[in-house]
Structure formats: structure tokens, C-alpha cells
N, C-alpha and C positions, 0 to 999 in steps of 0.2 A: 569282904575285905574290911579290915580294921585300920583306921587312921589314928595315929597317936603322935604325941610330941616325942622328939628324940632326946636322949640323955647321954651322959658321959659313958654309960655302959654300952651304948650302941656304936661307939666310934670305930671299933674294928670291923664290925659288920658293914657299916656305911662305907668305910674306906675300901673294903673288898668289893662291894657292889659297884662303887664308883670306878674303881680300876677295871673291873670286868666290862663295864659299860664302855669305857674309853677304848679298851682293847678291841672290843667288838665293832664299835661305830667308827673309829678313827684310824683303822689300819692303813688306809690309802691316804690319810691326811696328815699323819705325824710319823716321824722316823721310828722304825721298829726298835732301834737301840734305846730310844726314850720309853716307848710303851712297854718294852720287855725289861727295861733297866730300872731307873730311879723312880718311875711313876708310882709304884705301890707304896714305897716309903714316903714319898711326898704327900700322897693322899692320906696315909695314916697319920702323919704329923699334923696335917691340916685339920682333920676331923677330931683328933685328940684335943687340939687347941680350941677349936670352935665349941665342942661340947663341954669342955672344962669351964668355960666362962659364958654361961647363958646370959642373954640380954633381951630386954623387952623390945629392942630395935631389930631383932632378928627372929626368924621362925624356922624351925626344923621339924618337918612332919615326915613320918614314916608310914608306909603302907605295908601291912602284914596280912598274911593269909596262911592258915594252918600253922601258925607259930613261926613262919619264915618271913624274912624281909624281902619284899617284892619290889620296892622302889622308895625313893625319897625326894623331897623338895626342900631347898634352903632359900630363904628370902632375906634380904637386907635392904639397906637404903643407899641410893647413889648420892654423891655430893650435891646434885641439883634437886634432891628431895623426892625423886621417884622411888617406888618400890622396885627392887631388882631381884629377879629370879636368878640367883647365883648358880644354882644347880637344880636340875630336874632329871632324874635317871630312873629307869626301870631295869630290873635284871634282864640281861639279854634274852633269856628264854621267855620273858613275860612282855616283851615289846609287842604292841598291837592288841593287847588284851584289855585295855582300859585303865591300867595302872597309872600311866602318865596323865591321862585326861582327868582322872579322879584327883590326883595330887595337884594338878594345875588348878582345878576348880576350888579345892580346899585352900590353896595358896591365895587365890583371888579373894575368897571369903575372909581370910586373915587380913589381907591388905585393905579390904573395904572397912573392916572393923578398926584396925590399928592405924591406918593412914588414909582416912576418908578424903576423897577429892584428889587423890594422887594417881597418876598413871602407873602402870606396871610395865616393866621392860625386861628384856633378856637378850643375850647374844647367842648365836648359833654359828658353828663353823660353816663357811660357804659351801663346802663340799659335802655336807651332811644332808643329802636330799631327803631322806626319810624324816628327819627332825624338822626340816624346813616345811615339808608338806603337812606335818602334824601341827606346827604352829600356825600355818595359814588356815588349816581347817578349824583351828580353835579361835580364829578371828584376829590373830596378830597382824598388825600392819607393819610393813617393812619401813623403817624410819632412818636407817643409816647403814653404810657399809664401810669397813675400815680394816687395815691390817692389825694383827695382834702379835706383838713380840712376846713369845713364851719365855719364862724364866730360864728354860733349858737352852735358850739361844737361837731358836728357829722362829720363823714367822708364819702365821696362818691367816687366811682371810676370814673375817667374821661379819655376820649380818645382825643388825639390831632389829628386834620386833618390839612393838609397843601395843598395849591395850589401854585405850583411854579410860580415865577415871569413871566415866559414865557407864562403860561396859563392866568394869570391875565391880562397881557398886551393885550390880544386879545379882551378885553371888551371895547366897546365904547358906551357911552350913554345908558348903561344898557343892551346892546345886544352884543353877541359875534361877532367879525369881522371874517368872514369865509374866508377872503382873505389872511390868514397867514398859515404857515405850522403848523402841529400838535405840541402840547407842548411836551417837553421832560419829562421824569419821574425823580423823585428824586433818587439819587443813590449815 
């Protein structure tokens, strides 16, 4: 699997994968009219805008295999200074194959280099049991639960997961450095 930075030429492929991922994972969590309706156009507009204006404060990594996009991760910064995994998606037929884990580890490595000493966080929909299990296996600590009002006008419950800076700092080049002491817990 090849990991590379995303560019503006990738916007359509990222948007299509993002939409396919939501349609696969969120069928019981979001209205069908939204998933089958405006979602694809919203994702395309988002990814065209994000890739048109690259920034050192954001990271977009793509996983490719045999010339095909298998997944992506997008990181940015929260107002409180944490590194935020805004999106992490694998193609639905590649879920469970290591694409997400590889991307998450590369995202941690980027965060450790670009924002040393900062925690990494993300949100997952409360009903997305597979993703919740993935983040917990990856060492994420549940740090908040809250409702999320979607721009389309409906509300979903989300859970925040956090990886302390000491955990994130163990990642180099997308792999954990095992020559460090175990990470502390949040407390």
C-alpha cells in the first residue's frame, strides 16, 4: 500500500469514496433522503475546496493500492489546539484490511511532527459500532459524548475519542516506535 499526500486532482475520487463510506456505514444512522440525495454534491464541494487551498495546518493522506484509492485521512486543528482527525475512511470493500489502521498511524506520525505535544482527537457517530471498536482497539480514550446538528437539519449522537500526546509521539513514519515507555492515560 502506498501512502501519499492528496492534491486537487484527487478531489473527485476522495468525495466519491467519502460518500460511499457514509452510505455504507450510516444507513441506519442518517435519513436515506440525505444519504441518497445531497450528500454526494456536499462531499464534492467540500473536497474541491479543501484540496484547492492546501495549508501547513492540515494534512490529507491517501492510501493507494494497484493505482486505486483505498482510503484517506484528513487532519486539522481544533480551536483548543488539538490535532483533529476530521475524516478517516476506507473504501467499504476494504474495511477490515488494515487501510484505516495504516492511515491512522500515518496521521499520528504527521501530528507528532507538526504539532508535538498535542493530543489527537476525533468524533464518531454513536451508532457506528464497527468504527467505535476500531478506535478503541487503536487506543482511543472516550472523552466526550454530545449531539451533533448536521447542516441538513437532523441531529445524530457523537462520541469523541482522544489519544494523548504521549501516545501520538510514539509514531514515526506511520509505525509505532516501541523503544518508548507506555503512554499515560488521560486523567
